[in-house]
C-alpha positions as MATLAB code, in Angstrom:
seq = 'MQYLRLSIFLIFPLFLFSQDFSNQWTGHYSYFEINDIYAAEDRVYAASENSVFIFDAETRTSETFSTINGLSGETISSIYHSSTYDITVVGYDNGLLELILDDEVRTFIDIVDQPTIPPTEKRINHFFENDDKLYISTEFGIVEFNLERIEFGDTFFIGPGGSQINVTGTIVAENSIYATTLNNGIFSADVTNPNLVDFNQWANPIPGSFRDIVIFNNQILVHQNLDLVQSLENNVLTTVFTAPSSIRDMYADSGNLTISLVDRALVLDTNFSETASITSTTEDSFELNTSLTINNEVYLGTNTRGLLELELSNPNTKTLVSPEGPLSNFTFGIEALNNNLWVVFGQYDVNFNPFPLQRRGISKLTVDGWFNISRDEVLGATSLSHITINPNNEDQVFISSLSSGLIEVNNNEVTNLFNDVNSGFESFVPDDSNFVFLNGSVFDNEGNLWVNNSRVDDGLKRFSPGATQTFNVDLSGLVSNPLGNLGFSDTVIDRDGNLFIGGWNSGVIGYNPNTENQIQLSGEAEGSNIPSDYVLALEIDRNNQLWIGTFRGIRVLFNPSGVFQQSNPQASQIIILDDEGVPQELLFDETITDIEADGSNNKWVATASSGVFYFSPDGQETLAHFTTDNSPLPTNNVRDISVDDSTGSVFFATEKGLLEFKGTATGPESNLDNVVAFPNPVRPGFNGRVTIRGLTSRANVKITDIEGNLVYEEVSEGGSIQWDTTAFGRHKVASGVYLILVTGEDQGETTVSKLLVVR';
ca = [
       0.288  208.959  -81.107;
       0.715  205.386  -82.327;
      -3.027  204.990  -82.924;
      -2.966  208.112  -85.096;
      -0.120  206.812  -87.205;
      -1.959  203.535  -87.664;
      -5.138  205.299  -88.668;
      -3.830  207.363  -91.551;
      -2.699  204.501  -93.772;
      -6.005  204.575  -95.624;
      -6.216  208.324  -96.200;
      -4.399  208.081  -99.518;
      -6.308  205.479 -101.529;
      -4.625  202.922 -103.714;
      -7.208  202.089 -106.356;
      -7.187  200.628 -109.831;
      -9.565  201.001 -112.742;
     -10.363  197.393 -113.572;
     -10.261  196.135 -117.139;
     -13.347  194.959 -119.017;
     -12.741  191.659 -120.879;
     -16.203  191.199 -122.376;
     -15.007  191.478 -125.998;
     -13.107  188.197 -125.930;
     -14.328  186.423 -122.801;
     -17.560  185.141 -121.300;
     -17.934  184.295 -117.636;
     -20.085  181.284 -116.806;
     -20.283  181.849 -113.084;
     -22.672  180.111 -110.732;
     -25.244  182.181 -108.868;
     -26.582  179.389 -106.680;
     -24.577  180.224 -103.549;
     -25.663  183.610 -102.173;
     -23.368  185.125  -99.528;
     -25.117  188.464  -98.936;
     -28.001  190.585 -100.246;
     -29.136  194.194  -99.946;
     -32.289  195.929 -101.200;
     -32.711  199.500 -102.450;
     -35.902  200.746 -104.094;
     -37.065  197.960 -106.445;
     -33.706  196.281 -106.771;
     -31.996  193.483 -104.896;
     -28.186  193.507 -104.887;
     -26.906  189.969 -104.451;
     -23.382  188.690 -103.870;
     -22.639  185.123 -104.867;
     -19.278  183.531 -104.117;
     -17.192  185.820 -106.329;
     -19.614  187.687 -108.574;
     -22.536  190.074 -108.198;
     -25.946  190.448 -109.787;
     -28.574  193.151 -109.520;
     -32.160  191.921 -109.823;
     -34.758  194.481 -110.871;
     -38.063  193.342 -109.397;
     -40.064  195.605 -111.711;
     -38.525  194.600 -115.046;
     -37.686  191.032 -113.890;
     -34.196  191.306 -115.344;
     -30.705  190.954 -113.892;
     -27.369  192.599 -114.556;
     -24.250  190.646 -113.653;
     -20.736  191.711 -112.672;
     -17.808  189.295 -112.503;
     -14.138  189.068 -113.420;
     -15.269  189.726 -116.993;
     -16.279  193.248 -115.931;
     -13.296  193.751 -113.630;
     -14.228  192.195 -110.281;
     -11.349  190.425 -108.591;
     -12.762  186.903 -108.404;
     -11.987  186.659 -104.685;
     -14.576  185.520 -102.116;
     -17.224  188.176 -101.441;
     -18.289  188.711  -97.831;
     -20.615  191.756  -97.972;
     -22.529  193.956 -100.410;
     -24.208  197.374 -100.135;
     -25.771  199.953 -102.454;
     -25.856  203.699 -101.882;
     -28.963  205.150 -103.513;
     -27.688  208.675 -102.821;
     -24.524  208.218 -104.870;
     -25.672  205.257 -107.023;
     -22.643  203.225 -105.982;
     -22.607  199.488 -105.302;
     -19.950  198.511 -102.762;
     -18.484  195.004 -102.583;
     -16.376  193.770  -99.668;
     -14.226  190.657  -99.609;
     -12.848  188.079  -97.198;
      -9.306  189.316  -97.849;
     -10.103  193.006  -97.202;
     -10.405  194.020 -100.844;
     -12.932  196.771 -101.545;
     -14.528  197.264 -104.963;
     -16.964  199.925 -106.132;
     -19.312  199.619 -109.105;
     -20.246  203.059 -110.404;
     -21.329  204.006 -113.911;
     -20.916  200.305 -114.839;
     -17.216  200.603 -114.075;
     -15.347  198.701 -111.379;
     -12.800  200.420 -109.161;
     -10.627  198.230 -106.960;
      -9.124  199.476 -103.677;
      -6.210  197.466 -102.294;
      -5.388  199.613  -99.256;
      -6.575  197.106  -96.644;
      -5.110  194.135  -98.507;
      -1.672  195.784  -98.692;
      -1.588  196.961  -95.052;
       1.306  195.030  -93.413;
       0.328  195.843  -89.795;
      -2.875  193.784  -90.100;
      -2.586  189.956  -90.277;
      -3.796  188.703  -93.680;
      -6.338  186.384  -92.020;
      -7.989  189.287  -90.144;
      -8.930  191.689  -92.953;
     -12.434  190.423  -93.738;
     -15.083  193.083  -94.462;
     -18.158  192.218  -92.396;
     -20.672  195.045  -92.826;
     -21.431  198.453  -94.397;
     -23.440  201.365  -92.976;
     -23.959  204.726  -94.689;
     -24.396  208.012  -92.790;
     -24.336  211.335  -94.644;
     -21.417  211.056  -97.095;
     -19.549  208.428  -95.060;
     -19.607  204.684  -95.380;
     -18.580  202.882  -92.206;
     -16.855  199.612  -93.036;
     -16.834  197.014  -90.247;
     -13.868  194.679  -90.514;
     -12.134  192.002  -88.505;
      -9.617  194.569  -87.272;
     -11.763  197.682  -86.655;
     -13.824  200.323  -88.454;
     -12.794  202.126  -91.636;
     -14.379  205.308  -92.980;
     -14.906  205.754  -96.709;
     -16.114  209.000  -98.257;
     -18.656  208.150 -100.959;
     -18.727  211.667 -102.369;
     -14.957  211.956 -102.854;
     -14.409  208.208 -103.439;
     -11.592  207.951 -100.919;
     -10.776  206.423  -97.563;
     -10.934  208.436  -94.344;
      -9.908  207.474  -90.812;
      -9.495  204.015  -89.328;
     -10.711  203.285  -85.801;
      -8.879  200.633  -83.784;
     -11.252  200.560  -80.833;
     -10.048  197.561  -78.857;
      -8.263  197.757  -75.473;
      -5.257  200.032  -75.818;
      -6.168  200.739  -79.454;
      -5.863  197.085  -80.431;
      -7.438  195.384  -83.429;
     -10.742  193.607  -82.720;
     -13.391  191.955  -84.885;
     -16.179  194.465  -85.533;
     -19.292  192.693  -86.827;
     -21.486  195.741  -87.493;
     -21.765  199.511  -87.203;
     -24.751  201.886  -87.150;
     -25.281  205.602  -86.450;
     -28.337  206.757  -84.464;
     -29.032  210.161  -82.839;
     -25.442  211.427  -83.213;
     -23.997  208.264  -81.696;
     -22.061  205.558  -83.455;
     -22.448  201.989  -82.202;
     -20.271  199.006  -83.034;
     -20.851  195.363  -82.187;
     -17.869  193.051  -81.847;
     -17.504  189.308  -81.887;
     -15.762  188.975  -78.515;
     -15.462  192.423  -76.947;
     -19.053  193.603  -76.549;
     -20.696  196.791  -77.820;
     -18.814  200.083  -78.260;
     -20.266  203.559  -78.717;
     -19.053  207.119  -79.245;
     -20.204  210.574  -80.303;
     -20.192  210.430  -84.092;
     -19.470  214.187  -84.263;
     -16.295  213.760  -82.210;
     -13.396  214.773  -84.503;
     -11.003  212.529  -82.576;
     -12.589  209.104  -82.944;
      -9.224  207.670  -83.939;
      -8.437  207.831  -80.216;
      -9.708  204.586  -78.733;
     -10.236  206.395  -75.419;
     -13.181  208.229  -76.997;
     -15.096  204.943  -77.342;
     -17.146  203.601  -74.440;
     -17.510  199.864  -73.920;
     -20.322  199.476  -71.386;
     -21.809  196.165  -72.589;
     -19.756  192.942  -72.699;
     -20.642  189.917  -74.794;
     -20.448  188.390  -78.264;
     -22.558  190.183  -80.870;
     -22.883  189.256  -84.525;
     -25.162  191.919  -85.992;
     -26.695  195.345  -85.401;
     -29.595  197.070  -87.227;
     -32.012  199.950  -86.805;
     -35.653  198.830  -86.890;
     -38.683  201.003  -86.091;
     -36.390  203.593  -84.444;
     -34.876  200.921  -82.189;
     -31.336  199.595  -82.137;
     -31.381  195.811  -82.335;
     -28.540  193.368  -81.832;
     -28.334  189.614  -81.601;
     -26.114  187.628  -79.272;
     -25.933  184.201  -77.639;
     -26.816  182.870  -81.095;
     -30.625  183.043  -80.740;
     -31.494  186.305  -78.895;
     -32.684  189.519  -80.532;
     -32.266  192.400  -78.097;
     -33.149  196.088  -78.056;
     -30.435  198.512  -76.952;
     -31.553  201.675  -75.133;
     -29.550  203.733  -72.609;
     -26.914  200.992  -72.562;
     -29.497  198.449  -71.422;
     -30.373  195.336  -73.393;
     -33.929  194.006  -73.483;
     -34.772  190.720  -75.184;
     -37.550  191.245  -77.752;
     -37.437  187.919  -79.575;
     -35.968  184.467  -79.072;
     -35.370  182.465  -82.235;
     -35.863  178.668  -82.267;
     -32.243  178.162  -83.368;
     -29.066  180.094  -84.130;
     -29.500  183.357  -86.042;
     -27.373  183.768  -89.133;
     -28.443  187.256  -90.215;
     -30.884  190.101  -89.540;
     -32.248  192.579  -92.059;
     -34.529  195.518  -91.313;
     -36.679  197.615  -93.601;
     -39.399  200.115  -92.726;
     -42.000  197.608  -91.584;
     -40.368  194.167  -91.360;
     -37.527  192.540  -89.498;
     -36.317  189.468  -91.386;
     -34.348  186.929  -89.373;
     -32.365  184.201  -91.149;
     -31.865  180.799  -89.564;
     -30.209  177.885  -91.302;
     -33.547  176.262  -92.182;
     -36.018  179.166  -92.242;
     -36.638  182.865  -92.621;
     -38.813  184.590  -89.989;
     -40.579  187.861  -90.771;
     -41.524  190.009  -87.750;
     -43.653  193.156  -87.640;
     -42.895  196.279  -85.588;
     -44.336  194.565  -82.510;
     -41.954  191.631  -83.017;
     -44.855  189.366  -83.851;
     -44.138  186.682  -86.420;
     -46.065  187.357  -89.628;
     -44.436  184.696  -91.797;
     -42.164  181.707  -91.489;
     -40.630  180.261  -94.638;
     -39.284  176.877  -93.599;
     -37.155  174.297  -95.346;
     -38.924  170.964  -95.756;
     -38.022  167.553  -97.097;
     -39.924  168.286 -100.294;
     -38.653  171.874 -100.589;
     -35.325  172.020  -98.783;
     -32.831  174.864  -98.640;
     -29.971  176.085  -96.493;
     -30.302  179.784  -95.798;
     -27.388  182.226  -95.628;
     -29.333  185.493  -95.608;
     -32.782  186.916  -96.354;
     -34.719  190.184  -96.543;
     -38.225  191.549  -97.054;
     -39.080  194.451  -99.341;
     -42.387  195.576 -100.875;
     -44.245  192.531  -99.542;
     -41.710  190.236 -101.182;
     -39.281  187.967  -99.338;
     -35.930  187.088 -100.863;
     -34.021  184.038  -99.649;
     -30.278  183.900 -100.205;
     -29.575  180.176 -100.105;
     -26.395  178.128 -100.095;
     -27.150  175.938 -103.121;
     -30.471  177.054 -104.642;
     -29.659  180.667 -105.458;
     -31.840  183.705 -104.726;
     -35.486  182.727 -104.237;
     -38.374  185.193 -104.356;
     -41.794  184.692 -102.756;
     -44.771  186.750 -101.684;
     -45.549  187.230  -97.995;
     -49.127  186.289  -98.761;
     -48.065  183.081 -100.546;
     -44.850  181.820  -98.913;
     -45.107  178.315 -100.386;
     -44.522  179.418 -103.996;
     -40.902  180.297 -104.670;
     -39.372  181.700 -107.844;
     -35.678  181.429 -108.689;
     -34.414  184.890 -109.688;
     -30.686  184.155 -109.830;
     -29.172  184.451 -113.324;
     -28.826  181.107 -115.048;
     -25.520  179.316 -114.777;
     -23.852  176.068 -113.705;
     -24.672  174.490 -110.354;
     -21.369  175.473 -108.765;
     -18.245  177.526 -109.338;
     -16.164  174.527 -108.301;
     -15.754  173.287 -111.875;
     -13.564  170.210 -112.091;
     -14.185  168.374 -115.365;
     -15.513  169.807 -118.650;
     -16.092  168.518 -122.179;
     -17.266  170.531 -125.212;
     -18.630  169.216 -128.498;
     -20.707  170.928 -131.196;
     -21.965  173.865 -129.140;
     -22.649  171.754 -126.053;
     -20.552  171.893 -122.901;
     -20.862  169.380 -120.055;
     -19.589  170.287 -116.587;
     -19.039  168.266 -113.398;
     -17.953  169.422 -109.970;
     -16.218  166.414 -108.430;
     -13.277  166.817 -106.166;
     -10.140  164.948 -105.226;
      -6.811  166.157 -103.920;
      -3.275  165.733 -105.204;
      -3.234  162.204 -103.762;
      -6.460  161.202 -105.556;
      -8.371  161.359 -102.273;
     -12.034  162.311 -102.946;
     -13.095  162.442  -99.308;
     -15.192  164.050  -97.949;
     -17.325  162.924 -100.862;
     -19.159  165.664 -102.785;
     -22.477  165.198 -104.619;
     -22.969  168.327 -106.724;
     -24.893  167.282 -109.833;
     -24.173  167.929 -113.530;
     -24.514  171.052 -115.698;
     -24.819  171.464 -119.458;
     -24.459  174.622 -121.557;
     -26.308  174.713 -124.887;
     -27.142  177.445 -127.385;
     -30.394  177.898 -125.423;
     -28.636  178.396 -122.077;
     -27.917  176.269 -119.028;
     -29.543  172.960 -118.168;
     -28.827  171.450 -114.753;
     -29.180  167.925 -113.380;
     -29.480  168.271 -109.621;
     -27.513  166.329 -107.041;
     -30.646  164.344 -106.261;
     -30.818  163.020 -109.838;
     -27.373  161.389 -110.155;
     -28.359  158.071 -108.498;
     -26.265  158.819 -105.413;
     -22.970  159.138 -107.306;
     -20.262  161.341 -105.808;
     -16.976  162.898 -106.926;
     -17.910  163.148 -110.623;
     -14.600  163.929 -112.299;
     -14.380  163.097 -116.017;
     -16.765  163.392 -119.008;
     -16.775  161.512 -122.307;
     -19.361  162.193 -125.013;
     -20.169  159.347 -127.381;
     -18.990  160.665 -130.797;
     -21.531  158.409 -132.533;
     -24.421  159.537 -130.325;
     -23.955  162.947 -128.755;
     -27.044  162.466 -126.580;
     -25.208  159.712 -124.724;
     -22.617  160.852 -122.176;
     -20.541  158.832 -119.723;
     -19.255  160.447 -116.533;
     -16.603  158.824 -114.365;
     -16.680  159.040 -110.587;
     -13.584  158.707 -108.434;
     -15.745  156.898 -105.912;
     -18.979  155.508 -107.326;
     -18.226  154.071 -110.778;
     -19.626  155.208 -114.137;
     -22.761  157.283 -114.807;
     -24.617  157.019 -118.102;
     -26.653  160.026 -119.280;
     -29.128  159.735 -122.141;
     -31.037  162.717 -123.510;
     -30.066  164.822 -120.472;
     -31.288  162.228 -117.979;
     -29.133  160.001 -115.762;
     -30.194  156.472 -116.654;
     -27.565  154.156 -115.164;
     -24.847  153.933 -112.550;
     -22.370  151.124 -113.204;
     -20.296  149.990 -110.229;
     -18.829  146.831 -108.714;
     -22.284  145.356 -108.075;
     -23.789  145.491 -111.580;
     -20.750  145.612 -113.896;
     -17.123  144.639 -114.285;
     -15.790  147.799 -112.618;
     -13.982  147.061 -109.366;
     -13.859  148.508 -105.867;
     -10.512  148.278 -104.098;
     -12.375  147.894 -100.784;
     -14.358  144.649 -100.843;
     -18.151  145.002 -100.703;
     -18.011  148.806 -100.572;
     -19.220  150.684 -103.658;
     -17.750  153.982 -102.410;
     -14.324  152.883 -103.635;
     -14.882  152.282 -107.353;
     -12.275  154.797 -108.539;
     -12.834  155.508 -112.246;
     -11.385  158.503 -114.074;
     -10.130  159.121 -117.629;
     -12.061  157.460 -120.454;
     -12.104  157.511 -124.264;
     -14.072  155.930 -127.120;
     -12.352  153.819 -129.778;
     -13.388  153.563 -133.435;
     -15.585  150.552 -132.720;
     -17.715  152.393 -130.177;
     -16.141  150.875 -127.069;
     -15.425  153.030 -124.037;
     -12.026  152.484 -122.403;
     -11.923  153.542 -118.739;
      -9.112  153.474 -116.191;
      -9.914  151.848 -112.819;
      -7.556  152.845 -110.015;
      -5.975  150.734 -107.255;
      -6.870  147.326 -108.728;
      -4.867  144.856 -110.843;
      -7.105  145.197 -113.903;
      -6.509  148.909 -114.199;
      -7.886  149.351 -117.737;
     -11.440  148.350 -118.693;
     -13.152  148.141 -122.090;
     -16.835  148.889 -121.602;
     -19.389  148.448 -124.386;
     -22.449  150.720 -124.055;
     -25.525  148.529 -123.752;
     -23.584  145.796 -121.961;
     -22.621  145.577 -118.302;
     -19.519  143.449 -118.094;
     -16.069  144.665 -119.130;
     -13.012  143.404 -120.905;
     -10.203  143.726 -118.381;
      -6.557  144.582 -118.958;
      -4.191  143.512 -116.191;
      -1.635  146.266 -115.553;
      -0.104  144.719 -112.436;
       3.062  143.825 -114.353;
       3.799  147.547 -114.713;
       2.124  148.706 -111.496;
       3.467  146.122 -109.089;
       1.528  147.519 -106.120;
      -1.867  148.736 -107.388;
      -2.923  149.986 -103.950;
       0.284  152.012 -103.779;
      -0.581  153.685 -107.061;
      -3.089  156.146 -105.612;
      -4.900  156.833 -108.859;
      -4.981  157.059 -112.642;
      -5.656  160.428 -114.304;
      -6.113  160.556 -118.072;
      -6.742  157.998 -120.838;
      -6.235  158.760 -124.568;
      -6.178  156.784 -127.805;
      -4.041  157.366 -130.890;
      -4.937  156.927 -134.581;
      -3.854  153.289 -134.526;
      -6.042  152.433 -131.529;
      -3.272  152.315 -128.932;
      -4.283  153.346 -125.395;
      -2.190  155.499 -123.065;
      -2.841  156.070 -119.363;
      -1.319  158.540 -116.913;
      -1.170  158.055 -113.176;
       0.035  159.043 -109.734;
       3.358  157.155 -109.714;
       3.123  155.024 -112.848;
       4.290  157.518 -115.480;
       2.708  156.707 -118.848;
       1.400  153.210 -119.538;
       0.740  152.177 -123.137;
      -1.450  149.284 -124.288;
      -1.863  147.887 -127.806;
      -5.270  146.120 -128.013;
      -4.260  144.149 -131.115;
      -1.061  142.630 -129.748;
      -1.846  143.161 -126.031;
       1.669  144.558 -125.653;
       2.260  146.988 -122.785;
       4.967  149.624 -122.369;
       5.802  152.150 -119.698;
       7.574  155.508 -119.647;
       8.637  156.290 -116.115;
      11.543  157.687 -114.160;
      12.499  154.160 -113.187;
      13.118  153.270 -116.836;
      16.592  154.463 -117.832;
      16.479  157.141 -120.516;
      12.681  157.529 -120.587;
      13.150  161.270 -119.992;
       9.988  161.650 -117.882;
      10.544  164.448 -115.306;
       7.976  162.999 -112.910;
       6.110  159.717 -112.622;
       3.050  161.693 -111.612;
       1.290  162.245 -114.970;
      -1.827  164.401 -114.836;
      -2.601  165.074 -118.500;
      -2.296  163.364 -121.889;
      -3.243  164.631 -125.346;
      -3.008  163.063 -128.802;
      -2.674  166.039 -131.142;
      -3.678  166.357 -134.793;
      -0.287  164.995 -135.910;
      -0.797  161.865 -133.765;
       1.851  162.986 -131.277;
       1.392  162.255 -127.564;
       1.808  165.287 -125.301;
       2.465  164.413 -121.668;
       1.786  166.768 -118.758;
       3.485  165.819 -115.502;
       3.816  167.189 -111.994;
       7.140  168.745 -113.035;
       7.003  169.612 -116.689;
       5.918  168.613 -120.183;
       7.130  166.000 -122.662;
       6.217  164.780 -126.187;
       6.195  161.308 -127.673;
       6.525  161.956 -131.412;
       5.684  158.412 -132.551;
       3.385  156.806 -129.974;
       2.647  153.715 -132.101;
       6.350  153.067 -132.556;
       7.105  152.749 -128.844;
       5.660  149.229 -128.781;
       8.580  148.094 -130.959;
      11.185  149.846 -128.799;
      12.959  148.260 -125.855;
      13.473  151.596 -124.138;
      10.971  154.224 -125.377;
      11.895  157.824 -124.694;
       9.907  161.072 -124.584;
      11.365  164.358 -125.786;
      11.778  167.716 -124.128;
      10.742  170.885 -125.939;
      13.687  173.253 -126.009;
      13.040  176.926 -126.683;
      15.200  180.039 -126.702;
      14.507  182.675 -124.063;
      14.640  186.417 -124.738;
      18.423  186.349 -124.502;
      18.816  183.404 -126.868;
      19.614  180.895 -124.119;
      18.142  177.392 -124.607;
      15.724  176.294 -121.907;
      13.114  173.620 -121.340;
       9.508  174.586 -122.026;
       7.506  174.834 -118.770;
      10.357  173.468 -116.693;
       9.149  172.268 -113.269;
       5.573  173.466 -113.877;
       2.695  171.275 -112.716;
       0.667  170.587 -115.866;
      -3.022  169.900 -115.187;
      -4.306  169.617 -118.771;
      -3.237  169.818 -122.438;
      -5.604  170.344 -125.360;
      -4.938  170.779 -129.097;
      -7.267  173.150 -130.925;
      -8.384  173.197 -134.559;
      -5.023  174.649 -135.663;
      -3.112  172.090 -133.576;
      -1.991  174.882 -131.283;
      -1.635  173.700 -127.686;
      -3.572  175.003 -124.704;
      -1.733  174.057 -121.507;
      -3.250  174.503 -118.047;
      -1.055  174.718 -114.970;
      -1.597  174.512 -111.217;
      -0.048  177.899 -110.442;
       0.779  179.853 -113.620;
      -2.534  180.088 -115.444;
      -2.886  178.960 -119.074;
      -0.330  178.950 -121.893;
      -1.173  178.947 -125.604;
       1.586  177.538 -127.814;
       2.172  177.000 -131.524;
       1.800  173.372 -132.737;
       5.429  172.512 -131.925;
       5.534  174.517 -128.688;
       8.258  176.834 -129.965;
       6.162  180.006 -129.916;
       4.083  181.293 -127.034;
       0.965  182.791 -128.615;
      -0.598  183.872 -125.317;
      -0.246  183.451 -121.566;
      -3.345  184.105 -119.460;
      -3.133  184.757 -115.720;
      -5.156  186.616 -113.100;
      -3.087  189.716 -113.895;
      -3.970  190.022 -117.586;
      -7.224  188.095 -117.966;
     -10.496  187.411 -116.119;
      -9.219  184.101 -114.750;
     -10.226  184.135 -111.054;
      -7.252  181.949 -110.115;
      -4.007  180.746 -111.695;
      -4.897  177.158 -110.796;
      -6.732  175.904 -113.891;
      -8.022  172.348 -113.557;
      -9.306  171.479 -117.026;
      -9.577  172.847 -120.581;
     -11.933  171.917 -123.393;
     -11.987  173.258 -126.952;
     -15.178  173.283 -128.990;
     -13.965  172.529 -132.519;
     -17.224  173.718 -134.040;
     -16.867  177.280 -132.745;
     -13.241  177.640 -131.641;
     -14.343  178.563 -128.110;
     -11.987  177.466 -125.345;
     -13.363  176.725 -121.866;
     -11.338  176.866 -118.640;
     -12.455  175.082 -115.472;
     -11.248  176.466 -112.144;
     -12.335  176.017 -108.549;
     -13.591  179.620 -108.636;
     -15.608  179.551 -111.820;
     -15.882  178.614 -115.499;
     -14.525  180.945 -118.210;
     -14.899  180.920 -121.990;
     -12.372  182.457 -124.377;
     -13.657  183.243 -127.847;
     -11.002  181.416 -129.828;
     -10.831  181.185 -133.602;
      -9.243  177.781 -134.267;
     -11.892  175.301 -135.405;
     -11.857  171.623 -136.302;
     -11.620  170.361 -139.906;
     -14.669  170.467 -142.173;
     -15.796  167.785 -144.611;
     -15.592  170.183 -147.582;
     -14.422  173.686 -148.523;
     -17.869  175.233 -148.966;
     -17.581  177.552 -145.961;
     -14.028  178.919 -146.108;
     -13.914  182.416 -144.622;
     -11.201  184.850 -143.514;
     -11.618  187.377 -140.692;
     -11.169  190.147 -139.925;
     -11.880  191.221 -143.455;
     -10.924  193.901 -144.254;
      -7.778  194.197 -142.142;
      -7.933  197.813 -141.010;
      -5.100  200.199 -140.062;
      -3.740  199.541 -136.587;
      -4.672  195.864 -136.545;
      -1.723  193.909 -135.121;
      -3.296  190.485 -134.656;
      -3.584  187.496 -136.947;
      -6.050  186.831 -139.742;
      -7.926  183.571 -139.186;
      -8.857  181.454 -142.185;
     -11.297  178.726 -141.227;
     -13.725  176.284 -142.781;
     -10.772  174.197 -144.019;
     -10.612  170.456 -144.483;
      -7.860  168.461 -142.831;
      -4.455  168.844 -144.519;
      -5.716  171.532 -146.885;
      -3.061  173.581 -148.675;
      -3.519  177.339 -148.202;
      -1.687  179.837 -150.412;
      -1.992  183.600 -150.150;
      -0.873  185.791 -153.042;
      -1.124  189.437 -153.909;
      -3.297  190.472 -156.860;
      -0.347  189.995 -159.233;
       0.141  186.393 -158.142;
       3.202  186.848 -155.909;
       3.145  184.259 -153.132;
       3.349  185.783 -149.619;
       2.277  182.846 -147.466;
       1.730  179.101 -147.673;
       0.768  176.508 -145.078;
      -0.881  173.098 -144.801;
      -3.685  173.097 -142.234;
      -3.554  170.639 -139.365;
      -7.160  171.261 -138.380;
      -9.998  173.395 -139.652;
      -8.251  176.756 -139.499;
      -4.941  178.537 -139.807;
      -3.738  181.983 -138.754;
      -1.729  184.413 -140.839;
       0.254  187.240 -139.239;
      -0.139  189.375 -142.444;
       3.578  189.202 -143.211;
       5.360  187.920 -146.298;
       6.784  184.669 -144.873;
       7.526  186.391 -141.583;
       9.829  189.007 -143.064;
       7.737  192.173 -143.270;
       4.137  193.325 -143.160;
       2.437  193.108 -146.516;
       1.298  196.335 -148.178;
      -2.263  197.537 -148.630;
      -4.148  195.723 -151.341;
      -6.373  192.810 -152.257;
      -4.963  189.343 -151.512;
      -6.181  186.018 -152.884;
      -6.592  182.991 -150.610;
      -6.285  179.804 -152.655;
      -7.270  176.619 -150.814;
      -6.771  173.106 -152.152;
      -7.971  169.924 -150.445;
      -5.526  167.179 -149.486;
      -6.482  165.039 -152.473;
      -6.452  168.124 -154.762;
      -9.989  167.246 -155.842;
     -11.531  170.375 -154.311;
     -10.426  173.996 -154.475;
     -11.781  177.395 -153.519;
     -10.660  181.022 -153.721;
     -11.425  183.883 -151.340;
     -10.386  187.536 -151.256;
      -8.919  189.504 -148.369;
      -8.547  193.282 -148.258;
      -5.623  194.709 -146.281;
      -5.603  198.428 -145.483;
      -2.475  199.843 -143.847;
];
């Protein structure tokens, strides 16, 4: 009875109603890598890496589902739609099952949580619907799911002795159920047999390795030996078609069999004659994952070009029908400024190793949508990792490569690639331009771009746009073995023009361009108080304080300019009180990947394993903590953050997608003409903070009741402040009209606004 005990673990479903985050979040997922597609009526259901879209061929519109709507963000392996029950079913590599019904996502974790199945063998391979049952083919067996009752049924472990085997597909035909397996051949049984949980009820007459099974023109078709399509009848296989190369996928509709190869889609009629071949060419190349034909239209699910639509009668004209988005979900570096967001998809590991080199292009988000610069337009550059927008000319952008040098983009077009051949940037491997390791860069007040250059003596370069050569700063006195310092990360500049660089084992290096003095904060320097010499992130906040993110915690340098006059400069810990009043270090032992200050000087801190923290300006108060459990973040490893001061939006780059949080903290304005408070009115039940924005830098904000009693006062550090609607933190203010009096720093400009509070 062991097989019976194993089979009932899915009878009692463990499902969750997923949360919708669309009020505060926007998902900027990529739909250029298509893992699976399915067609029903006039709609194509497409699964990208970790999100789904439904393309309506009649209306030419798409509806998307992602972590914003409640999907998990894990890697999708299969998709299916039941027209009978109007349910879209999504299967994942890790065994997760999610259903989209009535625009609501339900998540089933039964397979994921099953301890008797190895975690690497839970992948969902295929769906097949028969009557009210959905047969789910997995790497361990077959699982029944009742679509009418929305619950799991039996599980069939059909391998020898009831063992777990990789089932690649399941179909039902003429009261028989057939299952193809990767290594154990084809199995069949009477689908009406009430005891299919008994492996002895399954026959295994045909050995071999089979990757797919479909019903086409009343025939059962399978493919094995990579390139053979065979008909199965009376347990006999007959070859009906031999593909020119390995078959990736087969899809059957009423009149067409569509076969996907890596470089082409073949459309066969009911006589297995080829009626169309859509082939990748040098001029029009694609890598195909899956394809299908419906209503005389062919849809190609490609690996990098999205979902392409074409007519059978005109296979040379392709239309992209994927929703717009960035080129890839593997977002690595981002930079936002004035409603524009630039995105790159470079890659290097914890040891600053970019190999194997990736060439993924550049993406840009504007108010009009996404604009993409393809991989073929970046002059051969790879591992694009860091973006700096020229503050004096926002149409000019410089992108560092941890391999190829520095890219210049003008008016959305890549115009130059500066490397060791045509500029002062250096390769640490002689005569090889694949080793020009540039990363963090920043503009100074004179319009010069300072860039760090890893693994060479002159580790800091001053580059003047329009020129080619560089002014070099020799850092070998602080980094005695440049080749041993595997890479530099960030570069920032303070109000006085001092440069600070973080690196792999160099701690923080400071450089004063006026005096050419250099300093270093590292674990080797006694009393420097740096928890790790591996510094990944630096940020100069609105109070000119240097925040330092390391491999093992966070530190602050309160007077960065003053360290050049100190013999032993020291960074400070941030000590907070936990819930029990015990002092502890903020983010102790956390790997900090980025730090950004928003318009209110609050700090956004990204980590490698704990999501994103949002702190007050001094770090003493945690305003929010976003993880995969309470937000649409698809992973807790967040690589980069960028804040758009003009809108308050905060962008998070992860290896599984790009997310936008609708923040409220904006940068300082030049005048007080647009001061506004929201929400206004404050309605009963509101427990958040009122945001007052449109402020100038260092503006004084006073809030009084209608009788003139002061209830709040603060000096802005950016373009906005937030009020918790209490009287100096003591108690909630009463219902009434409140006056917001704002005075500029020089007291030459004032404005008054009104705020209604209703309790």
